[in-house]
Rosetta silent file (secondary structure, phi, psi, omega in degrees, C-alpha in Angstrom):
SEQUENCE: MLTLFQTAAGITTMWGLAGIAIVALLYFRNKQRGKVPPIAWAVVIGIVVLALVPTLGWLQLQREGMHQNDIYHLRVTVLDPQNTPVNDARVWSSTDAIPKKVDGGWEFSIPAGSKPPDGKLTIYAQVENAFWRGHQEMQLSGDYYPTATLLLSADERAQIRGIVTDAAGRAIAGAQVSVVGYPAEAVTTKEDGNFVLPSHAADGQQVELHAEKQRKAVDQWHPAGRFPATLILDRSK
SCORE:     score description
SCORE:     0.000 S_00000001
   1 L     0.000  -38.941  177.437  -23.394   37.460 -160.771 S_00000001
   2 H   -58.867  -41.744  178.289  -26.022   38.034 -163.479 S_00000001
   3 H   -60.942  -38.593  179.997  -24.316   35.414 -165.636 S_00000001
   4 H   -62.724  -45.165  179.244  -24.509   32.949 -162.742 S_00000001
   5 H   -67.459  -35.373  177.525  -28.275   33.418 -162.359 S_00000001
   6 H   -64.788  -39.694  176.774  -28.781   33.120 -166.110 S_00000001
   7 H   -63.648  -43.813  179.893  -26.880   29.834 -166.056 S_00000001
   8 H   -60.156  -35.924 -178.984  -28.990   28.578 -163.103 S_00000001
   9 H   -63.513  -25.465 -179.175  -32.164   29.358 -165.028 S_00000001
  10 L   -90.763   -1.793 -179.433  -31.136   26.860 -167.711 S_00000001
  11 L   -82.685  134.778 -177.974  -30.451   24.006 -165.258 S_00000001
  12 L  -115.932   -7.793 -179.692  -33.159   21.304 -165.179 S_00000001
  13 L  -110.827  152.343 -179.865  -31.662   18.750 -162.758 S_00000001
  14 H   -63.678  -40.536 -179.296  -31.368   18.924 -158.995 S_00000001
  15 H   -67.747  -31.515  175.111  -27.683   18.006 -159.020 S_00000001
  16 H   -64.439  -42.635  177.016  -27.064   20.765 -161.560 S_00000001
  17 H   -64.415  -36.922  177.207  -28.729   23.256 -159.239 S_00000001
  18 H   -62.072  -41.064  177.976  -26.636   21.955 -156.352 S_00000001
  19 H   -62.544  -42.697  178.542  -23.511   22.622 -158.392 S_00000001
  20 H   -62.110  -39.236  179.536  -24.690   26.166 -159.165 S_00000001
  21 H   -61.600  -41.850  179.275  -25.361   26.693 -155.456 S_00000001
  22 H   -64.819  -41.347  177.235  -21.813   25.701 -154.581 S_00000001
  23 H   -61.686  -41.700  179.293  -20.442   28.045 -157.236 S_00000001
  24 H   -62.578  -39.362  178.345  -22.624   30.822 -155.828 S_00000001
  25 H   -61.351  -44.558  177.947  -21.294   30.115 -152.354 S_00000001
  26 H   -63.468  -36.338  178.994  -17.730   30.416 -153.557 S_00000001
  27 H   -62.886  -47.945 -179.594  -18.648   33.657 -155.364 S_00000001
  28 H   -63.522  -39.385 -179.944  -20.119   35.196 -152.211 S_00000001
  29 H   -62.422  -41.321  179.545  -17.146   34.086 -150.168 S_00000001
  30 H   -65.779  -40.372 -178.890  -14.756   35.719 -152.620 S_00000001
  31 H   -67.640  -38.362 -175.633  -16.818   38.932 -152.640 S_00000001
  32 L   -94.685   13.414  179.376  -17.096   39.097 -148.891 S_00000001
  33 L    57.331   49.576  174.816  -13.442   38.156 -148.301 S_00000001
  34 L    94.768  -12.442 -179.825  -14.222   34.784 -146.784 S_00000001
  35 L   -97.838  116.584 -177.531  -17.451   35.785 -145.031 S_00000001
  36 L   -98.251  126.238  179.367  -20.476   34.021 -146.483 S_00000001
  37 L   -65.136  148.017 -178.300  -23.891   35.602 -145.795 S_00000001
  38 H   -56.431  -34.505 -178.960  -26.465   33.314 -144.040 S_00000001
  39 H   -62.289  -33.917  178.812  -28.820   33.531 -147.007 S_00000001
  40 H   -67.114  -42.535  176.336  -26.189   31.914 -149.209 S_00000001
  41 H   -60.516  -43.214 -179.195  -25.816   28.998 -146.803 S_00000001
  42 H   -61.564  -41.473  178.917  -29.606   28.565 -146.695 S_00000001
  43 H   -63.663  -46.191 -178.902  -29.842   28.488 -150.484 S_00000001
  44 H   -61.574  -48.259 -177.886  -27.038   25.937 -150.802 S_00000001
  45 H   -62.688  -42.204  179.424  -28.439   23.621 -148.102 S_00000001
  46 H   -60.791  -44.359 -178.751  -31.956   23.830 -149.561 S_00000001
  47 H   -68.039  -40.094  179.577  -30.813   22.966 -153.077 S_00000001
  48 H   -63.133  -42.341  178.667  -28.601   20.088 -151.882 S_00000001
  49 H   -63.414  -44.193  178.614  -31.509   18.603 -149.875 S_00000001
  50 H   -61.534  -32.680  178.239  -33.855   18.920 -152.850 S_00000001
  51 H   -76.801  -34.269 -173.439  -31.308   17.131 -154.997 S_00000001
  52 H   -76.002  -40.437 -174.869  -30.587   14.396 -152.461 S_00000001
  53 H   -60.426  -52.789  179.136  -34.159   13.313 -151.610 S_00000001
  54 H   -64.483  -30.334  179.147  -35.293   12.270 -155.119 S_00000001
  55 H   -66.959  -43.598  177.481  -31.934   10.616 -155.738 S_00000001
  56 H   -64.202  -38.498  177.033  -32.271    8.457 -152.607 S_00000001
  57 H   -62.604  -40.616  178.373  -35.835    7.632 -153.628 S_00000001
  58 H   -63.599  -41.721  179.042  -34.661    6.545 -157.054 S_00000001
  59 H   -63.127  -39.662  178.959  -31.983    4.318 -155.512 S_00000001
  60 H   -64.819  -42.392  177.603  -34.583    2.701 -153.243 S_00000001
  61 H   -62.673  -38.641  177.635  -36.892    2.005 -156.181 S_00000001
  62 H   -63.180  -42.374 -179.477  -34.005    0.474 -158.084 S_00000001
  63 H   -65.448  -42.635  178.356  -33.179   -1.780 -155.146 S_00000001
  64 H   -66.249  -37.094  177.955  -36.803   -2.888 -154.754 S_00000001
  65 H   -63.017  -36.892  177.349  -37.067   -3.490 -158.478 S_00000001
  66 H   -65.546  -40.006 -178.398  -34.052   -5.766 -158.337 S_00000001
  67 H   -70.302  -24.642  178.271  -35.602   -7.766 -155.464 S_00000001
  68 H   -60.511  -25.499 -178.844  -38.822   -8.234 -157.416 S_00000001
  69 L   -91.416   -5.133  178.990  -36.885  -10.570 -159.700 S_00000001
  70 L   -76.007  159.612 -179.658  -35.410  -12.587 -156.813 S_00000001
  71 E  -129.316  130.482  172.878  -36.775  -16.007 -155.881 S_00000001
  72 E   -80.957  130.994  175.843  -37.078  -17.540 -152.422 S_00000001
  73 E  -111.129   90.777 -175.828  -35.935  -21.159 -152.329 S_00000001
  74 E   -88.600  116.191 -179.528  -37.663  -22.492 -149.223 S_00000001
  75 E   -98.680  128.462 -175.833  -36.379  -25.941 -148.203 S_00000001
  76 E  -119.569  129.682  173.004  -38.719  -28.024 -145.993 S_00000001
  77 E  -112.485  132.451 -178.569  -37.841  -31.126 -143.962 S_00000001
  78 E  -111.103  130.606  179.777  -40.702  -33.194 -142.519 S_00000001
  79 E  -118.331  145.337  176.298  -40.242  -35.337 -139.383 S_00000001
  80 L   -81.609  177.479 -178.214  -42.577  -37.942 -137.904 S_00000001
  81 L   -59.452  -16.934  176.678  -43.517  -37.934 -134.175 S_00000001
  82 L   -97.595   14.311  178.914  -40.284  -39.855 -133.465 S_00000001
  83 L    64.679   28.417  175.971  -38.199  -37.159 -135.225 S_00000001
  84 L   -99.395  133.382  179.905  -37.442  -39.447 -138.169 S_00000001
  85 E   -56.976  139.802 -179.875  -37.427  -37.837 -141.659 S_00000001
  86 L  -111.212  134.995 -179.054  -40.552  -38.584 -143.714 S_00000001
  87 L  -110.136  -12.041 -175.078  -40.418  -38.990 -147.496 S_00000001
  88 L  -112.276   23.687  179.708  -44.038  -39.804 -148.342 S_00000001
  89 L   -78.135  157.431  168.612  -45.812  -36.804 -146.818 S_00000001
  90 E   -96.049  122.435 -174.189  -48.142  -34.493 -148.712 S_00000001
  91 E  -120.055  135.347  176.417  -46.712  -30.969 -148.408 S_00000001
  92 E  -151.711  175.963 -176.422  -48.377  -27.688 -149.363 S_00000001
  93 E  -138.222  173.052  178.511  -48.412  -24.020 -148.351 S_00000001
  94 L   -78.711   -3.522  175.485  -50.725  -21.044 -147.891 S_00000001
  95 L  -101.693 -179.026  179.064  -49.382  -19.597 -151.166 S_00000001
  96 L   -84.641   -2.277 -177.039  -49.862  -20.821 -154.735 S_00000001
  97 L   -65.060  139.246  179.418  -46.316  -22.217 -154.858 S_00000001
  98 L  -104.960  125.376 -178.289  -46.078  -25.933 -155.679 S_00000001
  99 L   -75.293  151.513  172.130  -43.335  -27.891 -153.863 S_00000001
 100 E  -119.175  146.550 -178.394  -40.936  -30.173 -155.668 S_00000001
 101 E   -75.867  129.913  177.003  -39.303  -33.237 -154.133 S_00000001
 102 E  -132.408  171.549  178.797  -35.590  -32.823 -153.479 S_00000001
 103 L   -58.922  122.993  176.459  -32.988  -34.770 -151.512 S_00000001
 104 L    84.637    3.344  179.242  -33.965  -34.693 -147.857 S_00000001
 105 E   161.564 -140.131 -177.923  -37.302  -32.975 -148.284 S_00000001
 106 E  -132.774  157.967  178.107  -39.214  -30.520 -150.439 S_00000001
 107 E  -135.193  132.491  173.481  -38.483  -27.113 -151.950 S_00000001
 108 E  -103.379  132.088  173.332  -40.804  -24.204 -152.701 S_00000001
 109 E  -105.896  111.035 -172.891  -39.736  -21.617 -155.305 S_00000001
 110 E  -120.508  109.264  176.354  -41.516  -18.364 -154.433 S_00000001
 111 E   -58.419  137.890 -178.451  -40.891  -15.209 -156.528 S_00000001
 112 H   -58.529  -33.364 -178.754  -40.268  -12.229 -154.249 S_00000001
 113 H   -70.243  -15.546 -177.918  -42.904  -10.255 -156.127 S_00000001
 114 H  -110.083    5.827  178.063  -45.618  -12.803 -155.244 S_00000001
 115 L   -70.863  156.307  179.030  -44.874  -13.277 -151.552 S_00000001
 116 L   -57.458  150.290 -178.508  -47.594  -12.116 -149.090 S_00000001
 117 L   -54.533  -36.675  179.441  -47.445   -8.387 -148.239 S_00000001
 118 L   -90.487    1.003  178.357  -46.403   -9.151 -144.651 S_00000001
 119 L    76.995    3.286 -175.975  -43.984  -11.884 -145.760 S_00000001
 120 E   -96.795  138.836  172.652  -45.781  -14.539 -143.693 S_00000001
 121 E  -146.890  164.310 -178.641  -46.841  -17.944 -144.992 S_00000001
 122 E  -121.463  134.327  176.402  -47.731  -21.308 -143.511 S_00000001
 123 E  -102.514  134.056  179.939  -46.323  -24.704 -144.528 S_00000001
 124 E  -119.892  151.730  174.669  -48.536  -27.794 -144.057 S_00000001
 125 E  -148.589  149.038 -178.254  -47.730  -31.514 -144.185 S_00000001
 126 E  -151.653  140.256  169.620  -49.781  -34.661 -143.793 S_00000001
 127 E  -118.555  102.051 -169.503  -49.301  -38.440 -143.901 S_00000001
 128 H   -66.288  -43.401 -175.442  -52.834  -39.717 -144.401 S_00000001
 129 H   -70.968  -16.657  176.638  -52.309  -43.444 -143.831 S_00000001
 130 H  -102.949   -5.491 -179.559  -50.545  -42.734 -140.501 S_00000001
 131 L    60.525   40.296  175.278  -52.980  -39.971 -139.486 S_00000001
 132 E  -108.132  147.153  173.349  -50.155  -37.485 -138.909 S_00000001
 133 E  -157.380  164.791  179.165  -50.275  -33.827 -139.735 S_00000001
 134 E  -172.663  168.549  177.602  -48.583  -30.562 -138.823 S_00000001
 135 E  -152.812  160.253  178.594  -47.947  -26.964 -139.883 S_00000001
 136 E  -150.208  135.775  177.261  -45.411  -24.207 -139.349 S_00000001
 137 E   -85.671  143.851 -179.789  -45.471  -20.460 -139.963 S_00000001
 138 E  -127.131  153.677  175.244  -42.609  -18.854 -141.889 S_00000001
 139 E  -122.321  113.348  177.864  -41.421  -15.267 -142.368 S_00000001
 140 L   -85.477  123.232 -178.503  -39.854  -14.437 -145.737 S_00000001
 141 L  -136.305 -123.294 -175.455  -37.345  -11.594 -145.370 S_00000001
 142 L   -85.081  -12.589  179.496  -33.807  -10.965 -146.575 S_00000001
 143 L   -88.468  115.951 -177.058  -32.725  -14.625 -146.640 S_00000001
 144 L   -91.556    5.928  176.042  -33.585  -16.087 -150.048 S_00000001
 145 L  -132.222   58.458 -179.380  -32.644  -19.647 -148.978 S_00000001
 146 L   -74.358  160.694  177.589  -34.688  -20.196 -145.797 S_00000001
 147 E  -129.711  153.957  178.091  -35.240  -23.633 -144.266 S_00000001
 148 E  -142.524  138.115  174.527  -38.052  -25.105 -142.197 S_00000001
 149 E  -115.348  118.918 -172.792  -38.329  -28.315 -140.164 S_00000001
 150 E  -109.685  117.586 -179.355  -41.913  -29.463 -139.707 S_00000001
 151 E   -95.005  122.427  179.090  -42.677  -31.961 -136.917 S_00000001
 152 L   -83.921  155.255  174.819  -45.776  -34.084 -137.451 S_00000001
 153 E  -142.365  164.973 -179.808  -48.047  -35.289 -134.671 S_00000001
 154 E   -64.079  134.493  179.126  -51.058  -37.577 -134.398 S_00000001
 155 L   -87.412  112.254 -177.219  -54.230  -35.927 -135.661 S_00000001
 156 L  -122.850   33.228 -172.979  -56.855  -36.315 -132.925 S_00000001
 157 L   -90.295  -16.793 -173.628  -59.308  -33.593 -133.889 S_00000001
 158 E   -71.854  150.468  170.809  -62.180  -35.660 -135.308 S_00000001
 159 E   -99.662  168.047  173.427  -65.405  -36.328 -133.449 S_00000001
 160 E  -132.946  134.830 -175.620  -67.459  -39.476 -133.596 S_00000001
 161 E  -135.601  165.261  179.270  -71.231  -39.456 -133.587 S_00000001
 162 E   172.142 -160.159 -176.696  -74.047  -41.928 -133.974 S_00000001
 163 E  -142.243  147.926  174.953  -77.184  -43.472 -132.503 S_00000001
 164 E  -109.213  126.728 -179.323  -78.012  -46.325 -130.110 S_00000001
 165 E  -130.901  170.957  170.475  -81.015  -48.461 -131.045 S_00000001
 166 L   -92.520 -174.859 -175.992  -82.585  -51.785 -130.140 S_00000001
 167 L   -65.803  -21.241  179.558  -82.830  -54.725 -132.522 S_00000001
 168 L   -90.444    0.227  178.495  -86.015  -53.273 -134.031 S_00000001
 169 L    89.043    8.400  178.881  -84.325  -49.970 -134.844 S_00000001
 170 L   -83.858  137.918 -179.345  -85.985  -47.961 -132.067 S_00000001
 171 E   -64.147  142.420  179.377  -83.853  -45.256 -130.436 S_00000001
 172 L  -111.011  121.022  175.286  -82.676  -45.989 -126.917 S_00000001
 173 L   -92.275  151.865  175.803  -82.531  -43.141 -124.406 S_00000001
 174 L    82.277    9.624  176.570  -80.387  -43.300 -121.276 S_00000001
 175 L   -83.073  142.803  177.118  -77.600  -45.458 -122.761 S_00000001
 176 E   -92.819  123.709 -177.765  -74.030  -44.675 -121.707 S_00000001
 177 E  -124.019  136.078  179.069  -71.686  -44.331 -124.707 S_00000001
 178 E  -149.310  163.059  169.349  -67.911  -43.822 -124.596 S_00000001
 179 E   -85.675  129.071 -178.231  -64.741  -44.319 -126.599 S_00000001
 180 L   -57.548  129.825 -176.732  -62.887  -47.310 -125.205 S_00000001
 181 L   101.084  -12.522 -179.165  -60.008  -46.026 -123.092 S_00000001
 182 L  -132.615   59.173 -176.068  -61.818  -42.764 -122.214 S_00000001
 183 H   -63.934  -26.905 -178.634  -64.656  -43.790 -119.839 S_00000001
 184 H   -67.507  -16.540 -179.324  -64.648  -40.391 -118.092 S_00000001
 185 H   -98.115   13.919 -178.614  -65.930  -38.805 -121.322 S_00000001
 186 L   -60.837  145.157  177.006  -69.020  -41.033 -121.557 S_00000001
 187 E  -121.906  159.210  179.530  -72.279  -39.360 -122.597 S_00000001
 188 E  -107.897  128.171  179.769  -75.895  -40.368 -122.035 S_00000001
 189 L   -71.055  147.431  177.969  -78.222  -40.642 -125.017 S_00000001
 190 L   -97.845 -159.748 -173.250  -81.444  -38.667 -124.949 S_00000001
 191 L   -59.787  -31.904 -178.330  -84.844  -39.514 -126.431 S_00000001
 192 L   -84.167   -2.972  177.086  -83.491  -39.592 -130.008 S_00000001
 193 L    75.650    3.034 -175.725  -80.695  -42.020 -129.028 S_00000001
 194 E   -81.843  159.112  176.312  -77.991  -39.810 -130.549 S_00000001
 195 E  -150.329  155.025  173.841  -74.513  -39.145 -129.168 S_00000001
 196 E  -139.403  131.717 -177.480  -71.404  -37.100 -130.047 S_00000001
 197 E  -137.621  150.724  166.427  -67.961  -37.766 -128.565 S_00000001
 198 E   -69.091  132.633 -172.811  -64.366  -36.638 -129.031 S_00000001
 199 E   -90.302  -18.631 -172.587  -62.751  -39.564 -130.814 S_00000001
 200 E    56.237   36.370 -178.555  -59.085  -38.914 -129.923 S_00000001
 201 E  -152.271  172.571  179.099  -58.424  -39.944 -133.522 S_00000001
 202 L   -91.577  164.476  177.241  -58.217  -38.544 -137.024 S_00000001
 203 L   -58.535  123.736 -179.871  -60.953  -38.434 -139.630 S_00000001
 204 L    92.501  -10.058 -179.414  -61.345  -41.985 -140.977 S_00000001
 205 L   -80.560  137.792 -177.344  -59.341  -43.635 -138.198 S_00000001
 206 E   -70.122  134.452  179.975  -61.017  -46.635 -136.553 S_00000001
 207 E  -129.911  139.814  177.588  -62.272  -46.082 -133.006 S_00000001
 208 E   -93.385  124.350  179.490  -63.776  -48.642 -130.606 S_00000001
 209 E  -104.361  150.004  176.885  -67.071  -47.547 -129.065 S_00000001
 210 E  -129.917  128.367  176.703  -68.771  -48.951 -125.963 S_00000001
 211 E  -130.060  140.595  179.183  -72.493  -48.592 -125.221 S_00000001
 212 E  -152.973  152.840  173.992  -74.440  -50.038 -122.317 S_00000001
 213 E  -161.625  129.198  177.711  -77.758  -49.817 -120.477 S_00000001
 214 L    49.340   52.361  175.553  -79.219  -52.008 -117.766 S_00000001
 215 L    66.716    6.857  171.193  -76.422  -54.589 -118.023 S_00000001
 216 E   -99.621  131.365 -175.752  -76.811  -54.811 -121.783 S_00000001
 217 E  -142.012  157.246  175.830  -73.655  -53.722 -123.602 S_00000001
 218 E  -146.844  140.579  173.029  -72.087  -53.646 -127.031 S_00000001
 219 E  -116.747  137.337 -175.220  -68.582  -52.829 -128.293 S_00000001
 220 E  -152.414  137.391  174.980  -68.128  -51.823 -131.904 S_00000001
 221 E   -87.144  141.985 -179.808  -65.391  -50.395 -134.129 S_00000001
 222 E  -157.221  143.697  178.550  -66.266  -47.436 -136.336 S_00000001
 223 E   -72.082  137.467  176.193  -64.293  -44.775 -138.262 S_00000001
 224 L   -70.771  159.477  175.093  -64.203  -41.331 -136.694 S_00000001
 225 L   110.802 -135.124 -165.187  -65.380  -38.340 -138.674 S_00000001
 226 L   -73.801  -27.810 -172.788  -68.191  -37.818 -141.115 S_00000001
 227 L   -94.441  124.276 -178.166  -70.053  -41.174 -141.091 S_00000001
 228 L   -73.551  153.196  179.598  -72.339  -41.817 -138.082 S_00000001
 229 E  -100.505  150.684  173.051  -72.273  -45.099 -136.189 S_00000001
 230 E  -120.650  115.842 -179.757  -75.253  -47.259 -135.263 S_00000001
 231 E  -106.192  126.501 -176.042  -74.880  -49.266 -132.041 S_00000001
 232 E  -107.727  119.164  173.120  -77.491  -51.964 -131.423 S_00000001
 233 L   -98.531  110.258 -177.861  -78.353  -53.042 -127.871 S_00000001
 234 L   -84.675  104.072 -177.049  -80.255  -56.311 -128.116 S_00000001
 235 L   -76.439  -12.373 -176.740  -82.561  -56.264 -125.109 S_00000001
 236 L   -76.889  -16.502 -177.502  -83.878  -59.751 -125.855 S_00000001
 237 L   -85.598    0.000    0.000  -80.683  -61.419 -124.686 S_00000001
């Protein structure tokens, strides 16, 4: 038994200690004619657990290290509002990955080590000349070849603003201003003649405005968004 403990003292690995524990168990069983004392079982189980936990941790680290070198190949298909594939869209994402054009769409190559901590990212697409845009959230997990189909819709988020004046450039208060086709959303200008309306169009898209006061009216096209419109009501006519 002394030799066994001396041998155990020279063991430096958990699996080596587990082996010594098993040998000790067999020794006690032989000494006790098949009856193993509870303390021997406790020692064996404790050593085996101590050996198993770091080994499982090492295996997990190895597996994660292997995945760090993997690459997600995210394939994106963009459809217009009529569900027809679009080839001239501008596509980007919430990550730093740059898409490349491939047959039938776009592909993002995202190293597993650089994906967001929660695995979530957002894909965006836009067709500027048609005023379409859209986005879709994705979850990167165990599939390294995910796909996404992004449906575009008309962008109607822009506002349109401006001022109503007379021919001399003086602001007109009390004029009714609306976007043609949406009379229920008409607003009344105050002393400064200004107005702000939902355009039901995208930034830069042409919108027809209607302004009137005391049977004087004007209709005028103007792009929605950043540039204000000036509507002139000529009271002399």
